[in-house]
C-alpha positions as CSV (number, residue, x, y, z in Angstrom):
1,M,30.4,-23.6,-8.6
2,T,28.9,-20.1,-8.7
3,D,25.5,-19.9,-7.1
4,R,23.5,-18.4,-10.0
5,Y,19.9,-17.8,-11.0
6,D,18.1,-16.0,-13.8
7,V,16.4,-13.7,-11.2
8,V,17.0,-13.2,-7.5
9,I,14.3,-11.5,-5.4
10,A,14.9,-10.1,-2.0
11,G,11.7,-10.4,0.1
12,A,8.8,-12.9,0.2
13,G,6.0,-10.5,0.7
14,P,3.1,-10.3,-1.7
15,A,5.1,-8.4,-4.3
16,G,8.2,-10.6,-4.1
17,A,6.3,-13.9,-4.0
18,Q,4.0,-12.9,-6.9
19,C,7.0,-11.8,-9.0
20,A,8.5,-15.2,-8.3
21,R,5.2,-16.9,-9.1
22,D,4.9,-15.2,-12.5
23,L,8.6,-15.9,-13.5
24,A,8.5,-19.5,-12.3
25,S,5.4,-20.1,-14.4
26,R,7.6,-19.0,-17.4
27,N,10.3,-21.5,-16.4
28,Y,12.9,-19.1,-15.2
29,D,15.2,-20.1,-12.4
30,V,14.1,-17.8,-9.6
31,L,15.5,-17.5,-6.0
32,V,13.7,-15.7,-3.3
33,L,15.7,-14.6,-0.2
34,E,13.5,-13.9,2.9
35,T,14.7,-12.6,6.3
36,E,12.2,-14.4,8.5
37,S,12.5,-18.1,9.4
38,E,10.1,-20.4,7.5
39,D,8.6,-21.7,10.7
40,D,7.5,-18.2,11.8
41,F,6.7,-16.8,8.4
42,P,5.0,-14.4,8.3
43,R,5.3,-13.0,11.8
44,Q,7.1,-9.7,11.8
45,S,6.0,-8.8,8.3
46,N,2.3,-9.7,8.9
47,K,1.2,-6.0,9.0
48,S,-1.4,-5.4,6.4
49,T,-5.1,-4.7,7.0
50,A,-5.5,-6.8,3.8
51,G,-8.6,-5.2,2.4
52,T,-8.7,-5.6,-1.4
53,F,-11.1,-6.1,-4.3
54,P,-12.3,-8.9,-6.5
55,S,-10.3,-7.5,-9.4
56,M,-7.1,-8.5,-7.6
57,M,-8.5,-11.9,-6.6
58,A,-9.4,-12.7,-10.2
59,S,-6.4,-11.2,-11.9
60,F,-4.0,-13.2,-9.7
61,A,-6.0,-16.4,-9.2
62,I,-6.2,-16.0,-5.4
63,P,-8.3,-18.8,-3.7
64,D,-11.3,-18.2,-1.5
65,D,-9.7,-19.9,1.5
66,V,-7.4,-16.9,2.3
67,V,-10.5,-14.6,2.5
68,M,-11.9,-13.8,6.0
69,N,-15.0,-12.1,4.6
70,Y,-16.3,-10.9,1.3
71,T,-17.8,-7.4,1.6
72,D,-20.3,-5.6,-0.6
73,T,-20.1,-2.0,0.7
74,V,-17.5,0.7,1.3
75,V,-18.6,3.1,4.0
76,L,-17.0,6.5,4.6
77,E,-17.6,8.1,7.9
78,S,-17.0,11.6,9.3
79,P,-17.7,12.8,12.9
80,N,-21.3,13.4,12.2
81,N,-22.1,12.0,8.7
82,S,-21.5,9.1,6.5
83,Y,-21.7,7.8,2.9
84,A,-22.1,4.2,1.7
85,H,-21.1,3.0,-1.8
86,G,-21.8,-0.4,-3.2
87,Q,-18.4,-1.9,-3.9
88,P,-17.5,-5.6,-3.7
89,G,-14.4,-6.3,-1.6
90,A,-12.5,-8.9,0.3
91,V,-10.8,-8.9,3.7
92,L,-7.9,-11.3,3.6
93,E,-6.3,-13.3,6.3
94,F,-2.9,-11.7,5.4
95,A,-0.7,-14.5,6.8
96,D,-2.6,-17.2,4.9
97,F,-2.5,-15.0,1.7
98,K,1.3,-14.7,1.9
99,R,1.8,-18.4,2.7
100,F,-0.3,-19.2,-0.4
101,L,1.8,-17.1,-2.7
102,V,5.0,-18.8,-1.4
103,R,3.5,-22.3,-1.7
104,D,2.1,-21.7,-5.2
105,S,5.3,-20.1,-6.5
106,R,7.3,-23.1,-5.1
107,E,5.0,-25.5,-6.9
108,K,5.7,-23.6,-10.1
109,G,9.4,-24.0,-9.6
110,A,10.7,-21.0,-7.5
111,T,13.3,-21.6,-4.9
112,Y,13.1,-20.0,-1.4
113,R,15.8,-19.5,1.2
114,F,14.5,-18.4,4.6
115,D,16.6,-16.9,7.4
116,A,18.5,-15.1,4.6
117,R,18.9,-11.4,5.3
118,V,20.0,-9.5,2.2
119,S,22.5,-6.8,2.9
120,K,23.8,-5.2,-0.3
121,P,24.0,-5.6,-4.1
122,I,27.1,-7.1,-5.8
123,T,28.2,-4.9,-8.7
124,E,30.7,-5.3,-11.5
125,G,31.6,-2.3,-13.7
126,G,28.5,-0.4,-12.3
127,D,26.1,-3.2,-13.2
128,V,24.2,-5.3,-10.6
129,V,25.2,-8.9,-10.8
130,G,24.0,-10.4,-7.6
131,V,23.5,-9.8,-3.8
132,K,25.2,-10.5,-0.5
133,Y,23.2,-12.0,2.3
134,D,23.8,-13.4,5.8
135,G,27.2,-11.8,6.0
136,D,29.5,-13.0,3.3
137,E,27.1,-15.3,1.4
138,E,26.7,-14.4,-2.3
139,V,24.3,-15.3,-5.1
140,Y,24.4,-14.1,-8.6
141,A,21.7,-13.4,-11.2
142,D,21.0,-11.7,-14.5
143,I,18.3,-9.6,-12.8
144,V,17.9,-8.6,-9.1
145,V,14.6,-7.4,-7.6
146,D,14.2,-5.6,-4.3
147,A,10.9,-6.4,-2.7
148,T,12.0,-5.8,0.9
149,G,9.6,-2.9,1.6
150,P,10.8,0.3,3.3
151,S,14.0,-1.2,4.5
152,A,15.1,-1.3,0.8
153,P,18.8,-2.4,1.4
154,L,19.5,-2.9,-2.3
155,A,17.5,0.0,-3.7
156,K,19.1,2.5,-1.2
157,E,22.6,1.3,-1.9
158,L,21.9,1.8,-5.7
159,G,20.4,5.2,-5.2
160,I,17.0,4.0,-6.4
161,S,15.1,4.4,-3.1
162,D,14.4,7.9,-1.8
163,L,11.9,7.3,1.0
164,K,11.3,10.4,3.1
165,R,10.7,10.2,6.9
166,N,8.1,13.0,6.7
167,H,6.1,10.9,4.3
168,Q,6.1,7.7,6.4
169,A,2.6,6.6,7.6
170,I,2.5,4.5,10.8
171,G,-0.4,2.3,11.7
172,V,-1.8,0.0,14.3
173,E,-4.6,-2.6,14.1
174,W,-6.2,-5.2,16.3
175,E,-8.7,-7.9,15.5
176,F,-11.7,-7.8,17.8
177,E,-14.8,-9.8,18.6
178,G,-17.9,-8.5,20.3
179,I,-18.3,-5.5,18.0
180,E,-21.8,-4.2,17.3
181,V,-21.4,-3.8,13.5
182,N,-25.0,-2.7,13.1
183,H,-25.3,-0.3,16.0
184,P,-28.4,2.0,15.7
185,D,-26.4,5.2,16.1
186,Y,-23.9,4.4,13.3
187,P,-24.0,3.2,9.7
188,D,-24.6,-0.5,9.0
189,L,-21.1,-2.1,8.7
190,R,-22.2,-5.7,8.1
191,D,-20.1,-7.0,5.2
192,A,-18.5,-3.6,4.8
193,M,-15.1,-1.9,4.8
194,M,-15.4,1.4,6.7
195,L,-12.9,4.3,6.5
196,R,-13.4,7.2,9.0
197,L,-12.1,10.7,8.4
198,D,-11.9,12.3,11.9
199,H,-9.0,14.2,13.3
200,D,-10.2,13.5,16.8
201,L,-9.4,9.8,16.3
202,A,-6.6,9.9,13.7
203,P,-5.1,13.4,13.3
204,G,-3.9,13.9,9.7
205,G,-5.0,10.3,8.8
206,Y,-7.9,8.0,9.0
207,S,-9.3,5.0,11.0
208,W,-11.1,1.9,9.9
209,I,-13.4,-1.0,10.7
210,F,-13.2,-3.9,8.3
211,H,-16.0,-6.5,9.0
212,T,-14.6,-10.0,9.1
213,G,-17.8,-11.9,9.8
214,G,-20.3,-12.2,12.7
215,D,-19.3,-9.8,15.5
216,T,-15.6,-9.7,14.5
217,A,-13.7,-7.0,12.7
218,K,-10.3,-5.5,12.0
219,V,-10.0,-2.1,13.8
220,G,-7.2,0.4,13.4
221,L,-5.9,3.8,12.4
222,C,-2.9,5.4,10.7
223,Y,-1.4,8.8,10.1
224,I,1.7,10.5,8.8
225,Q,3.6,12.4,11.4
226,N,3.9,15.6,9.4
227,E,2.5,19.1,9.5
228,Y,-1.1,17.9,9.0
229,H,-0.8,15.6,11.9
230,D,0.8,18.2,14.1
231,Q,-2.0,20.7,13.3
232,Y,-4.6,18.4,14.9
233,A,-2.7,16.2,17.3
234,R,-3.0,16.2,21.1
235,D,0.1,16.6,23.1
236,G,1.5,13.4,24.5
237,M,-0.7,11.0,22.6
238,G,0.8,8.3,20.5
239,I,-0.9,6.0,18.0
240,D,-2.0,3.4,20.6
241,D,-3.5,6.2,22.7
242,Y,-5.6,7.3,19.8
243,L,-6.9,3.8,19.3
244,D,-7.7,3.4,23.0
245,Y,-9.5,6.8,22.9
246,W,-11.6,5.6,20.0
247,L,-12.5,2.3,21.7
248,E,-13.5,4.1,24.8
249,N,-15.8,6.7,23.0
250,D,-17.5,4.6,20.3
251,A,-20.5,2.7,21.4
252,R,-19.8,0.0,18.8
253,F,-16.9,-1.2,21.0
254,E,-18.7,-1.4,24.3
255,N,-18.5,-5.2,24.5
256,A,-15.5,-5.6,22.2
257,Q,-12.5,-7.8,23.1
258,R,-9.1,-7.9,21.5
259,L,-8.2,-11.2,20.0
260,E,-4.9,-12.4,21.5
261,G,-2.0,-12.3,19.2
262,K,-4.0,-10.5,16.5
263,Q,-2.2,-7.2,16.6
264,H,-0.6,-5.7,13.5
265,R,1.8,-2.8,13.2
266,G,3.4,-1.4,10.2
267,S,4.5,1.6,8.2
268,A,4.4,2.6,4.5
269,H,5.5,5.7,2.7
270,I,2.9,7.9,1.0
271,Q,4.9,9.7,-1.6
272,Q,5.7,10.0,-5.3
273,P,8.5,7.5,-6.2
274,G,11.6,8.6,-8.0
275,R,13.6,6.0,-10.0
276,L,12.3,2.5,-10.1
277,S,15.1,0.6,-11.9
278,T,18.7,0.6,-13.2
279,D,20.9,-1.9,-15.0
280,S,19.7,-5.4,-14.1
281,F,17.7,-4.1,-11.2
282,M,14.1,-3.3,-10.3
283,A,12.3,-2.2,-7.1
284,I,8.8,-3.4,-6.5
285,G,6.0,-3.2,-3.9
286,D,6.5,-1.0,-0.9
287,T,10.1,-0.6,-1.7
288,V,9.0,1.9,-4.4
289,P,6.5,2.8,-2.7
290,T,3.4,1.5,-4.4
291,I,0.6,1.9,-1.8
292,D,-2.4,3.9,-3.1
293,P,-2.2,7.4,-1.4
294,L,-5.9,8.2,-1.4
295,W,-7.3,5.1,0.4
296,G,-4.2,3.2,1.5
297,E,-4.9,0.0,-0.6
298,G,-1.5,-1.6,-1.2
299,I,-2.0,-5.3,-2.0
300,H,-3.4,-4.9,-5.5
301,K,-0.9,-2.3,-6.6
302,G,2.0,-4.3,-5.1
303,M,0.9,-7.4,-7.0
304,K,0.6,-5.3,-10.2
305,S,4.1,-3.9,-9.7
306,A,5.3,-7.5,-9.3
307,R,3.7,-8.5,-12.6
308,A,5.1,-5.5,-14.3
309,A,8.6,-6.5,-13.1
310,A,8.1,-10.1,-14.3
311,I,7.0,-8.9,-17.7
312,T,10.1,-6.7,-17.9
313,A,12.4,-9.6,-16.8
314,D,10.8,-11.9,-19.4
315,R,11.3,-9.3,-22.1
316,S,14.9,-8.8,-21.1
317,L,15.9,-12.4,-20.8
318,T,14.1,-13.8,-23.9
319,P,16.5,-12.4,-26.6
320,E,19.8,-14.1,-27.3
321,P,21.9,-12.6,-25.9
322,S,19.8,-11.2,-23.1
323,D,19.6,-7.4,-22.5
324,T,19.3,-6.2,-18.9
325,S,20.5,-2.7,-19.6
326,A,19.0,0.3,-17.8
327,E,17.2,1.2,-21.0
328,M,15.6,-2.2,-21.2
329,M,14.7,-2.1,-17.4
330,E,12.8,1.2,-18.0
331,T,10.0,-1.0,-19.5
332,Y,9.2,-1.6,-15.8
333,D,9.1,2.2,-15.1
334,D,6.7,2.7,-18.1
335,L,4.4,-0.1,-17.0
336,W,4.4,1.2,-13.4
337,H,3.3,4.7,-14.4
338,S,0.8,3.5,-17.0
339,E,-0.7,0.3,-15.4
340,V,0.3,0.1,-11.7
341,A,-0.3,3.6,-10.5
342,P,-1.5,6.0,-13.2
343,K,-2.0,9.6,-12.1
344,A,-0.1,8.9,-8.9
345,R,1.1,12.4,-8.5
346,T,-2.4,13.9,-8.8
347,R,-3.8,11.4,-6.4
348,L,-1.1,12.3,-3.9
349,L,-2.0,15.9,-4.1
350,M,-5.7,15.0,-3.6
351,T,-4.7,13.0,-0.5
352,E,-2.7,15.8,1.1
353,L,-5.5,18.2,0.5
354,L,-8.0,15.7,2.0
355,Y,-5.9,15.3,5.2
356,L,-5.6,19.1,5.6
357,A,-9.4,19.6,5.7
358,P,-11.0,20.1,9.2
359,N,-13.6,17.8,10.6
360,E,-16.5,20.1,9.7
361,R,-15.4,19.8,6.0
362,Y,-15.4,16.0,6.3
363,D,-19.1,16.2,7.4
364,R,-19.8,18.4,4.3
365,L,-17.8,16.0,2.1
366,M,-20.2,13.2,3.0
367,S,-23.2,15.3,2.0
368,D,-21.4,16.2,-1.3
369,L,-20.7,12.6,-2.1
370,H,-24.5,11.9,-1.9
371,E,-25.0,14.5,-4.7
372,V,-22.3,13.1,-7.0
373,D,-23.3,10.6,-9.7
374,G,-21.5,7.3,-10.0
375,D,-19.5,8.3,-13.1
376,S,-18.1,11.4,-11.4
377,L,-17.2,9.4,-8.3
378,S,-15.3,6.9,-10.4
379,E,-13.4,9.8,-12.1
380,I,-12.6,11.4,-8.7
381,N,-11.3,8.1,-7.3
382,G,-9.3,7.7,-10.5
383,G,-7.5,10.9,-9.9
384,N,-9.3,13.3,-12.3
385,P,-8.7,16.8,-10.8
386,L,-11.5,18.3,-12.9
387,A,-14.0,15.8,-11.4
388,F,-12.5,16.5,-8.0
389,R,-13.5,20.2,-8.4
390,K,-17.2,19.1,-8.1
391,L,-16.6,18.5,-4.4
392,M,-15.1,22.0,-3.9
393,H,-16.9,25.1,-2.6
394,L,-16.0,28.8,-2.5
395,D,-15.4,28.7,1.2
396,D,-12.7,26.1,0.5
397,L,-10.5,28.8,-0.9
398,P,-8.6,29.6,2.3
399,M,-7.8,25.9,2.7
400,L,-6.7,25.7,-1.0
401,A,-4.5,28.7,-0.5
402,E,-2.8,27.1,2.5
403,F,-2.3,23.9,0.6
404,A,-0.8,25.8,-2.3
405,R,1.6,27.6,0.1
406,N,2.7,24.4,1.6
407,K,3.4,22.9,-1.8
408,L,5.3,25.9,-3.0
409,E,7.4,25.9,0.2
410,E,8.3,22.3,-0.5
411,Q,9.1,23.3,-4.1
412,S,7.6,20.1,-5.2
413,I,4.2,21.1,-6.6
414,P,3.8,19.8,-10.2
415,S,2.5,22.8,-12.3
416,V,0.0,20.9,-14.5
417,A,-1.6,18.8,-11.7
418,A,-1.6,21.7,-9.3
419,S,-3.2,24.2,-11.7
420,A,-5.9,21.7,-12.6
421,L,-6.6,20.9,-9.0
422,L,-6.6,24.4,-7.6
423,K,-8.0,26.4,-10.5
424,R,-11.5,27.6,-10.0
């Protein structure tokens, strides 16, 4: 008998498991194929800082028992200044979060096969009809979803994924105890998620401290190894060297100790996605990629992409006969651009400009943020380039000109977004 399901999903991360969860609740036959063994899951893929917001928790019915600490403030730091904004958040225990999604989707009827490495799609007449895994094993489905992250074996084979190495962010994080989260020389980080813009610590990127309760926190940094990183990097220093340098020079870590086994490493691509789907196929989560370029938050957007894919699958499989054509799958593309990551291109431009700025400009940015009202700050965070202009000054023109030259050299600058962002 042919091994067949309504939907086959490659990858049991937050996006894949949530997509299975939504589809199983609608009584579809769903199979999830996961590379890792069930006993170890998640081990190699446990790489997220797992900072998110109550809107995600409520929208996807996530229980409190996967939360390490609820926070009430987002703090931005520069080398000599800071800005605090009241914003409820949640720092998740990422492994517990992923295991919950798998368990809950199973209870709703989804099937999982662990130790199942997906290798390539099966096509007939140009249409995707299933996947190969573990060598010659095959499984068939009306719709196939790639939720494998940057490896993207299915999306790459189908010409959907176009992840660029020079847009790949790398990150390292440790969980610590003994951190002085309310040190007198620094902002109060109790129940806070802090992001620090400082090329001395993370050239061309940012570092963070996410308070997880008491004297514990997640501490890490990330950057993209591109021209912005090269402009500020020190010769011979890798990402672990920068983390060690920060630990040695920040008084908050004087008595800090790394928690054994609590190291996380990972990568994600910060770029505008191209195609998202084709006949009987969708790519979700970090396969796309879906991570927010401005602040690096990926969980909520990954979950939203999963739901958009589930909505599309439901719409495609409900009619008799079903319709899984590329035209029908474009419903997912439309939902992605309107609901998952609206204004993604403009936010990407804002991100690149932010990482180009020197440290002195970061100090001034913190002062500027204190002068901006709450509505304007929300518009800036939402990717409104006209609101973003409120943070610009005349002496930023040389930096803006350099940014524009870089974009023109790449021949990728979108005329509408760029003109709105750069126009004085």
